[in-house]
VOZAPA-725618 format. One line per 8 residues: number of its first residue (from 1); their letters; for each residue x, y, z of N, C-alpha, C, O, CB. Coordinates in Angstrom, 3 decimals. Glycine has a CB too. Layout:
REM residues N
NUM = a = X/Y/Z/X/Y/Z/X/Y/Z/X/Y/Z/X/Y/Z | ...
***
This chain:
REM residues 132
1 = msdhrsrr = 65.685/-149.403/-36.189/65.177/-148.227/-35.056/64.524/-149.153/-34.771/64.110/-149.941/-35.621/64.435/-146.711/-35.288 | 64.219/-149.296/-33.156/63.111/-149.237/-32.129/61.981/-148.688/-32.382/62.085/-147.745/-33.167/63.430/-148.660/-31.092 | 61.121/-148.869/-32.088/59.711/-148.321/-32.325/59.669/-147.082/-30.906/58.675/-146.357/-30.892/58.308/-149.851/-32.223 | 60.600/-146.900/-29.909/60.815/-146.026/-28.997/61.609/-144.136/-29.256/61.909/-143.161/-28.566/61.643/-147.005/-28.173 | 61.620/-144.446/-30.281/62.396/-143.362/-31.312/61.835/-142.813/-32.142/62.221/-141.726/-32.573/63.334/-143.755/-32.051 | 60.438/-143.629/-32.716/59.864/-143.292/-34.220/58.955/-142.717/-34.000/58.729/-141.626/-34.522/59.483/-144.283/-35.180 | 58.234/-143.248/-33.228/56.756/-142.411/-32.754/57.104/-141.401/-31.330/58.037/-141.290/-30.536/55.313/-143.804/-32.216 | 55.668/-140.722/-31.559/56.230/-139.448/-30.719/55.761/-140.346/-28.712/54.982/-141.135/-28.178/54.874/-137.352/-31.382
9 = lrdrhagp = 56.416/-139.838/-28.544/55.886/-140.220/-26.807/54.396/-139.747/-26.638/54.789/-140.883/-26.907/56.907/-139.235/-25.434 | 53.325/-139.370/-26.508/52.362/-139.619/-26.649/51.585/-140.189/-26.773/50.868/-140.585/-25.853/52.265/-139.447/-26.869 | 51.430/-140.456/-28.025/51.534/-142.568/-29.521/51.628/-143.404/-28.702/50.732/-144.205/-28.430/53.280/-143.184/-30.877 | 52.753/-143.351/-28.166/53.146/-144.902/-27.513/52.010/-145.459/-25.923/51.613/-144.699/-25.040/55.206/-144.684/-26.847 | 51.778/-146.784/-26.014/50.572/-147.005/-25.005/51.310/-148.067/-24.539/51.529/-149.037/-25.265/48.924/-147.317/-25.525 | 51.884/-147.966/-22.952/52.263/-148.647/-22.107/50.880/-150.070/-21.379/51.344/-151.123/-20.941/52.815/-147.423/-21.158 | 49.503/-149.872/-21.374/49.108/-149.598/-21.076/48.071/-148.938/-20.506/47.909/-147.890/-21.130/49.467/-149.750/-21.230 | 46.829/-149.108/-19.098/46.034/-148.464/-19.345/47.538/-147.400/-18.031/48.475/-147.789/-17.333/44.123/-149.065/-19.139
17 = atlinhgc = 46.901/-145.974/-18.372/47.596/-144.643/-17.167/46.875/-144.781/-15.888/46.080/-145.697/-15.676/47.292/-142.786/-17.677 | 47.095/-144.083/-15.248/46.166/-144.432/-13.185/45.734/-142.630/-14.145/46.114/-141.827/-14.997/47.843/-144.565/-10.431 | 45.348/-142.750/-13.776/44.247/-141.339/-14.338/43.510/-139.982/-12.813/42.713/-140.197/-11.900/42.322/-142.490/-15.217 | 44.018/-139.121/-13.080/44.136/-137.775/-11.906/42.808/-136.881/-12.649/43.124/-136.379/-13.728/46.116/-136.635/-11.941 | 41.621/-136.674/-12.276/41.402/-135.986/-13.029/40.501/-134.662/-12.878/41.207/-133.795/-12.364/41.123/-136.727/-13.730 | 39.254/-134.203/-13.125/39.268/-132.382/-13.291/38.511/-132.558/-11.812/37.662/-133.441/-11.684/38.133/-131.314/-14.986 | 38.773/-131.893/-10.975/38.233/-131.181/-9.840/38.557/-132.537/-8.477/37.950/-132.680/-7.415/36.290/-130.687/-10.226 | 39.602/-133.274/-8.981/40.933/-134.189/-8.105/41.645/-133.636/-7.814/42.229/-133.105/-8.759/41.741/-135.146/-8.573
25 = ritgtvtg = 42.314/-133.207/-6.123/43.432/-132.152/-6.115/43.879/-133.044/-4.709/43.467/-133.161/-3.554/42.957/-130.155/-6.014 | 45.106/-133.654/-5.649/46.201/-134.483/-4.739/47.471/-133.874/-3.285/47.467/-135.005/-2.799/47.162/-135.031/-6.011 | 47.769/-133.630/-2.989/48.504/-133.041/-1.836/49.328/-133.858/-1.141/48.841/-134.554/-0.250/47.689/-132.519/-0.924 | 50.571/-133.909/-1.400/51.445/-134.904/-0.837/52.604/-135.183/-1.558/53.085/-134.433/-2.407/50.806/-136.065/-0.658 | 53.112/-136.408/-1.173/54.008/-137.295/-2.281/53.397/-138.070/-3.363/52.287/-138.337/-2.901/54.788/-138.339/-1.605 | 53.472/-138.619/-4.603/53.217/-139.617/-5.170/54.270/-140.581/-5.936/55.250/-140.285/-6.620/52.375/-139.200/-5.834 | 53.858/-141.529/-5.668/55.298/-142.590/-6.042/54.738/-143.744/-6.127/54.043/-144.241/-5.240/56.618/-142.762/-4.894 | 55.185/-144.607/-7.950/54.941/-145.886/-7.336/55.615/-146.285/-9.345/56.796/-146.224/-9.688/52.796/-146.352/-6.460
33 = ngdfqvsg = 54.687/-146.572/-10.071/54.892/-147.926/-11.271/53.544/-147.269/-12.543/52.348/-146.994/-12.440/54.274/-150.147/-10.279 | 54.515/-147.241/-13.627/53.528/-147.326/-14.748/53.590/-145.597/-14.747/54.295/-144.734/-14.224/51.804/-148.269/-14.394 | 52.105/-145.665/-15.894/52.126/-144.026/-16.332/50.935/-143.996/-15.756/50.220/-144.897/-15.318/52.224/-143.409/-18.028 | 50.762/-142.400/-15.832/50.212/-140.933/-14.960/49.677/-140.137/-15.831/50.333/-139.579/-16.710/51.337/-139.979/-14.195 | 47.917/-139.956/-15.601/47.202/-138.482/-16.630/46.527/-138.155/-15.661/45.794/-138.715/-14.846/46.133/-138.630/-18.180 | 47.108/-136.531/-16.005/47.149/-135.607/-15.157/46.540/-134.836/-15.611/47.079/-134.345/-16.603/48.128/-135.209/-14.776 | 45.052/-134.209/-15.226/43.961/-133.598/-15.208/43.535/-133.181/-14.101/42.685/-132.294/-14.177/43.183/-134.176/-15.684 | 43.935/-133.628/-12.762/43.687/-131.741/-12.526/44.770/-131.460/-11.410/45.878/-131.269/-11.910/41.771/-131.132/-11.765
41 = eidgdcdl = 44.738/-131.360/-9.646/45.708/-130.546/-9.688/46.792/-131.092/-8.440/46.138/-131.069/-7.398/45.093/-129.058/-9.563 | 47.730/-131.411/-8.255/48.808/-131.682/-7.469/49.351/-130.562/-6.630/49.051/-129.389/-6.848/49.773/-132.162/-8.267 | 49.895/-130.820/-5.978/50.695/-130.205/-4.697/51.328/-130.681/-4.387/50.779/-131.335/-3.500/50.341/-129.927/-3.687 | 53.086/-131.157/-4.443/53.604/-131.894/-4.255/54.575/-132.607/-4.832/54.717/-132.231/-5.996/53.048/-132.208/-4.039 | 55.566/-133.773/-4.433/56.125/-133.868/-5.175/56.280/-135.651/-5.890/55.641/-136.647/-5.549/57.092/-133.124/-4.638 | 57.173/-135.547/-6.767/56.484/-137.356/-7.446/57.637/-138.081/-7.666/58.176/-137.577/-8.651/55.523/-137.448/-9.219 | 58.386/-139.143/-7.190/59.106/-140.100/-7.892/58.299/-141.234/-8.322/58.021/-142.206/-7.619/60.174/-140.541/-7.133 | 57.900/-141.016/-9.680/57.921/-142.237/-10.736/58.589/-143.296/-11.835/59.661/-142.823/-12.212/57.442/-141.961/-11.203
49 = egtvmltk = 58.393/-144.186/-12.278/58.699/-145.100/-13.003/57.877/-144.812/-14.738/56.977/-145.641/-14.600/58.272/-146.433/-12.091 | 57.727/-144.439/-15.625/57.137/-144.966/-16.164/56.528/-143.363/-16.958/57.281/-142.391/-16.902/56.383/-146.050/-15.304 | 55.243/-143.237/-17.614/55.413/-141.820/-18.257/54.155/-140.702/-17.491/52.970/-141.010/-17.357/55.138/-142.014/-20.188 | 54.838/-139.250/-17.018/53.478/-138.397/-16.508/53.202/-137.307/-17.691/53.834/-136.334/-18.103/53.766/-137.482/-14.853 | 52.331/-137.740/-17.942/51.446/-137.036/-19.017/50.537/-136.008/-18.496/49.374/-136.411/-18.478/50.578/-138.031/-19.752 | 50.726/-134.565/-17.979/49.177/-133.314/-17.202/49.729/-132.516/-19.058/50.596/-132.069/-19.809/49.713/-131.609/-14.635 | 47.897/-132.999/-18.710/46.887/-132.823/-19.573/46.544/-130.983/-19.898/47.130/-130.273/-19.081/45.606/-133.699/-18.839 | 46.042/-130.515/-20.526/45.672/-129.462/-20.568/45.667/-128.562/-19.164/46.423/-127.751/-18.628/44.580/-129.653/-21.160
57 = dglwrgti = 44.763/-128.990/-18.965/44.199/-128.333/-17.369/44.663/-128.917/-16.785/44.186/-128.669/-15.677/42.860/-128.267/-16.792 | 45.519/-129.796/-16.663/46.296/-130.093/-15.139/46.967/-129.031/-14.624/47.141/-128.000/-15.273/47.407/-131.200/-15.148 | 47.376/-129.198/-13.468/48.653/-128.317/-12.889/48.826/-128.899/-11.561/48.224/-129.442/-10.635/48.407/-126.572/-12.757 | 50.301/-128.380/-12.076/51.948/-129.206/-11.257/52.108/-128.266/-10.097/52.306/-127.090/-10.403/53.805/-129.147/-12.399 | 52.056/-128.585/-8.753/52.703/-128.107/-7.962/53.441/-128.392/-7.740/53.167/-128.971/-6.689/52.478/-127.936/-7.320 | 55.599/-128.639/-8.062/56.425/-128.983/-7.029/56.939/-130.129/-7.671/56.048/-130.773/-8.224/55.798/-129.178/-5.646 | 58.284/-130.694/-7.810/58.780/-131.705/-8.601/58.477/-132.627/-9.030/58.199/-133.599/-8.329/59.397/-132.045/-8.374 | 58.429/-132.637/-10.287/57.987/-134.220/-11.450/59.071/-135.073/-11.337/60.092/-134.435/-11.081/57.832/-133.952/-13.392
65 = kagnviva = 59.222/-136.080/-11.414/60.576/-136.766/-11.294/59.671/-137.921/-11.786/58.621/-138.346/-11.304/61.558/-136.856/-9.687 | 60.305/-138.276/-12.781/59.554/-139.703/-13.539/60.571/-139.996/-14.972/61.613/-139.364/-15.147/57.515/-139.277/-14.168 | 60.139/-140.911/-15.807/61.098/-141.517/-16.654/60.966/-140.862/-18.014/61.778/-140.466/-18.850/60.910/-143.040/-16.719 | 59.537/-140.895/-17.922/58.928/-139.628/-19.418/58.209/-138.535/-19.319/57.075/-138.693/-19.773/57.944/-140.162/-20.464 | 58.348/-137.856/-19.050/57.301/-136.592/-19.134/56.968/-135.875/-20.004/57.868/-135.196/-20.498/57.491/-135.746/-18.518 | 54.814/-135.633/-20.856/54.773/-134.593/-21.265/53.571/-133.107/-20.726/52.633/-132.995/-19.937/54.717/-135.105/-22.482 | 53.912/-132.682/-21.175/53.484/-131.381/-20.856/52.089/-130.765/-21.032/52.182/-130.667/-22.256/54.242/-130.672/-21.483 | 51.406/-130.490/-20.885/50.860/-129.557/-21.816/49.713/-128.471/-21.073/49.094/-127.556/-21.618/50.177/-130.474/-23.024
73 = ghvegdii = 49.682/-128.797/-20.034/49.182/-127.860/-18.739/49.962/-126.758/-17.979/50.666/-125.962/-18.601/48.893/-128.733/-17.667 | 49.852/-126.720/-16.820/51.031/-125.667/-15.647/52.036/-126.772/-14.792/51.942/-127.854/-14.212/49.877/-124.572/-14.067 | 52.996/-125.801/-15.106/53.969/-126.858/-13.792/54.775/-125.683/-12.832/55.489/-124.893/-13.451/55.578/-128.168/-14.729 | 54.730/-125.612/-12.090/55.253/-124.799/-10.937/56.251/-125.419/-9.967/56.315/-125.604/-8.751/54.133/-124.377/-10.146 | 57.096/-125.690/-11.176/58.196/-126.582/-9.943/59.204/-127.012/-11.524/59.232/-126.713/-12.718/57.144/-128.595/-8.636 | 59.917/-127.883/-10.544/61.185/-128.571/-11.976/60.665/-130.076/-12.481/59.967/-130.961/-11.987/63.239/-128.955/-11.196 | 61.196/-129.931/-13.404/60.925/-131.439/-13.887/62.214/-132.256/-14.632/62.907/-131.938/-15.599/59.649/-131.374/-15.020 | 62.227/-133.348/-13.829/63.552/-134.502/-13.723/63.215/-135.797/-14.647/62.910/-136.925/-14.261/63.786/-135.150/-11.936
81 = asdsveit = 63.323/-135.430/-15.660/63.172/-136.908/-16.962/64.254/-137.829/-17.206/65.113/-137.340/-17.940/62.990/-136.408/-18.582 | 64.521/-139.189/-16.764/65.366/-140.053/-16.492/65.332/-140.170/-18.637/66.342/-139.986/-19.316/64.767/-141.532/-15.102 | 64.386/-140.395/-19.036/64.537/-140.880/-20.312/64.039/-138.657/-21.226/64.730/-137.647/-21.347/62.981/-142.809/-20.597 | 62.627/-138.977/-21.569/62.760/-137.963/-22.151/61.158/-136.697/-21.665/60.284/-137.029/-20.864/62.985/-138.578/-23.788 | 61.186/-135.569/-22.274/60.257/-134.694/-22.075/59.788/-134.015/-23.235/60.531/-133.984/-24.216/60.653/-133.881/-21.206 | 58.087/-133.181/-23.299/57.629/-132.776/-24.296/56.803/-132.145/-23.738/55.869/-132.384/-22.972/57.318/-133.516/-25.191 | 57.555/-130.676/-24.535/56.941/-129.756/-24.196/55.718/-129.579/-25.161/55.975/-129.733/-26.355/57.806/-128.743/-24.073 | 54.305/-129.250/-24.788/53.086/-128.476/-26.311/53.290/-127.200/-26.140/53.858/-126.313/-25.503/51.073/-128.666/-26.269
89 = dsakimgt = 52.551/-127.502/-27.022/52.035/-125.706/-27.520/51.059/-124.714/-26.117/50.894/-123.534/-25.808/50.513/-125.927/-29.285 | 50.717/-125.786/-25.726/49.498/-124.832/-25.163/50.093/-125.214/-23.176/49.317/-125.423/-22.243/47.253/-125.692/-25.859 | 51.719/-125.184/-23.096/52.200/-125.854/-21.205/52.690/-123.993/-20.770/52.881/-123.002/-21.475/54.429/-127.659/-21.079 | 52.722/-124.145/-19.853/53.297/-123.176/-18.960/54.140/-123.610/-18.218/53.552/-123.912/-17.180/52.524/-122.582/-18.232 | 55.249/-123.837/-18.124/56.647/-124.247/-17.162/57.421/-122.747/-15.705/57.946/-121.634/-15.725/58.213/-124.537/-18.809 | 57.139/-123.400/-15.077/57.835/-122.678/-14.082/58.486/-122.720/-13.010/57.977/-122.317/-11.964/57.404/-122.188/-13.805 | 60.037/-123.334/-13.073/61.629/-124.091/-13.251/62.403/-124.752/-14.106/62.698/-124.340/-15.228/61.808/-124.876/-12.619 | 62.671/-125.535/-13.736/63.858/-125.551/-14.426/63.462/-127.623/-15.099/63.071/-128.589/-14.445/65.572/-125.065/-13.017
97 = vsgeaiav = 63.761/-127.515/-16.370/63.323/-128.923/-17.064/64.838/-129.179/-17.517/65.516/-128.344/-18.116/61.987/-128.856/-18.522 | 65.342/-130.673/-17.081/66.288/-131.627/-16.965/65.920/-133.214/-17.990/64.754/-133.538/-17.764/66.346/-131.850/-15.266 | 66.231/-133.660/-18.443/65.839/-134.818/-19.614/67.021/-135.207/-20.259/67.976/-134.440/-20.387/64.806/-134.312/-20.817 | 67.003/-136.528/-20.733/68.397/-137.290/-22.232/67.577/-136.063/-23.374/68.292/-135.261/-23.975/68.053/-140.030/-23.098 | 65.789/-136.048/-23.596/65.677/-135.087/-24.551/64.722/-134.333/-24.446/63.615/-134.751/-24.106/65.652/-135.488/-25.637 | 64.921/-133.311/-24.667/63.600/-132.391/-24.704/62.709/-131.616/-25.601/62.879/-130.427/-25.871/63.795/-131.617/-24.120 | 61.926/-132.225/-25.962/60.923/-131.384/-27.128/59.849/-130.534/-26.358/59.055/-130.774/-25.449/59.979/-132.545/-28.235 | 60.278/-129.075/-27.369/59.418/-127.737/-26.655/58.743/-127.585/-28.196/59.388/-127.404/-29.229/60.560/-126.007/-25.867
105 = aegavveg = 57.367/-127.697/-28.090/56.714/-127.131/-29.381/55.926/-125.147/-29.722/54.935/-124.726/-29.125/55.389/-128.344/-29.434 | 56.302/-124.764/-30.218/56.203/-123.243/-30.462/54.662/-123.027/-30.051/53.659/-123.616/-30.452/56.585/-122.738/-32.175 | 54.841/-121.758/-28.914/54.190/-121.103/-28.440/54.232/-121.634/-26.799/53.718/-120.915/-25.942/53.024/-121.076/-29.244 | 54.687/-122.555/-26.533/54.692/-122.976/-25.291/55.753/-122.081/-24.160/56.698/-121.415/-24.581/55.047/-124.463/-25.459 | 55.399/-122.200/-22.607/56.254/-121.246/-22.328/56.985/-122.138/-21.160/56.580/-123.142/-20.574/55.551/-119.759/-21.950 | 58.581/-121.180/-21.001/58.934/-122.130/-20.019/59.509/-120.466/-19.160/59.607/-119.363/-19.698/60.250/-123.722/-20.587 | 59.703/-120.716/-18.194/60.538/-119.375/-17.618/60.965/-120.037/-16.473/60.239/-120.328/-15.522/59.665/-117.842/-17.254 | 62.306/-120.299/-16.590/63.505/-121.597/-15.914/64.618/-121.979/-17.140/64.964/-121.230/-18.054/62.506/-123.422/-15.441
113 = vmkttgra = 65.031/-123.236/-16.909/66.709/-123.100/-17.438/65.795/-124.761/-17.511/65.118/-125.433/-16.733/68.674/-122.477/-16.147 | 66.251/-124.862/-18.860/66.297/-126.325/-20.031/67.457/-127.136/-20.155/68.380/-126.545/-20.716/66.145/-125.929/-21.596 | 67.792/-128.738/-19.680/69.293/-128.889/-19.630/68.933/-130.139/-20.122/67.781/-130.501/-19.882/70.261/-128.719/-18.210 | 69.567/-130.785/-20.677/69.548/-132.189/-21.467/70.721/-132.914/-21.603/71.817/-132.769/-22.143/69.127/-132.053/-22.810 | 69.950/-134.005/-20.726/72.076/-135.003/-19.841/71.687/-136.114/-21.087/71.415/-137.272/-20.769/72.196/-136.311/-17.063 | 71.679/-135.735/-22.371/71.931/-136.779/-23.369/72.977/-136.841/-23.953/74.068/-136.911/-23.388/71.191/-136.815/-24.247 | 72.721/-136.817/-25.714/73.929/-136.796/-26.779/74.474/-135.279/-26.397/73.807/-134.592/-25.623/73.376/-136.997/-28.652 | 75.434/-134.889/-26.838/76.375/-133.609/-26.102/76.628/-133.018/-27.464/77.352/-132.032/-27.605/78.041/-134.056/-25.083
121 = kpsefvek = 75.798/-133.856/-28.846/75.568/-132.843/-29.858/74.200/-132.690/-29.884/73.426/-133.583/-29.543/76.101/-133.152/-31.204 | 73.752/-131.241/-30.401/72.053/-131.849/-31.146/71.391/-132.389/-32.093/70.662/-131.472/-32.473/71.344/-131.252/-31.358 | 71.293/-132.793/-32.375/70.376/-133.741/-33.734/69.617/-132.721/-34.353/69.098/-131.750/-33.803/69.115/-135.102/-33.207 | 69.594/-133.170/-36.089/68.660/-132.122/-36.202/66.930/-132.301/-36.254/66.482/-133.407/-36.559/69.108/-131.516/-37.393 | 66.315/-131.559/-36.050/64.606/-131.446/-36.084/63.746/-132.193/-37.815/63.988/-132.410/-39.002/64.230/-129.270/-35.968 | 63.150/-132.256/-37.234/63.274/-132.853/-38.977/60.979/-133.054/-39.344/60.386/-134.022/-39.820/64.662/-135.443/-38.956 | 60.292/-131.448/-38.760/59.347/-131.854/-38.711/58.787/-132.655/-39.686/58.890/-132.306/-40.862/58.860/-131.098/-38.466 | 58.013/-134.023/-39.284/57.360/-135.211/-40.594/55.521/-134.566/-40.162/54.886/-135.166/-41.028/57.790/-137.802/-40.054
129 = rted = 54.656/-133.887/-39.496/53.445/-133.564/-40.143/53.211/-132.817/-40.884/54.008/-131.878/-40.903/52.742/-133.350/-39.627 | 52.499/-132.780/-41.507/51.781/-131.497/-42.571/50.764/-130.839/-42.427/49.795/-131.285/-41.813/51.407/-131.815/-43.739 | 50.780/-130.125/-42.752/49.704/-128.973/-42.807/48.081/-129.485/-43.693/48.026/-130.128/-44.741/50.582/-127.537/-43.771 | 47.351/-129.163/-43.190/46.178/-129.677/-43.993/44.981/-128.556/-44.440/44.005/-128.922/-45.094/45.500/-130.829/-43.083
***
């Protein structure tokens, strides 16, 4: 089994990510390669190759189109992932979420439609984390 499927997406690192920090606001279209970590605010769409991680304090208004998407913050728009989407317990999404695989943590809020583009049959979820 490859490392890709055996570890959580946010635990993998492919090198340094482009950081959009607290207090930073970007308006317009974001394009590029590599990974992006957003803790600020973006008003616009993106078409990125790599992973987009929206942290707990991040806000995105517009369409996020990327290889992988991890959401811990607030999205007002659609998410289109060519691979996978992880939605953490602090996430709030208002829009359509689509990806080959979608993982949603308990407590997350998704007001919209979720569509998987991968396997036709769902796979069984096995919790591997232990409670301390």
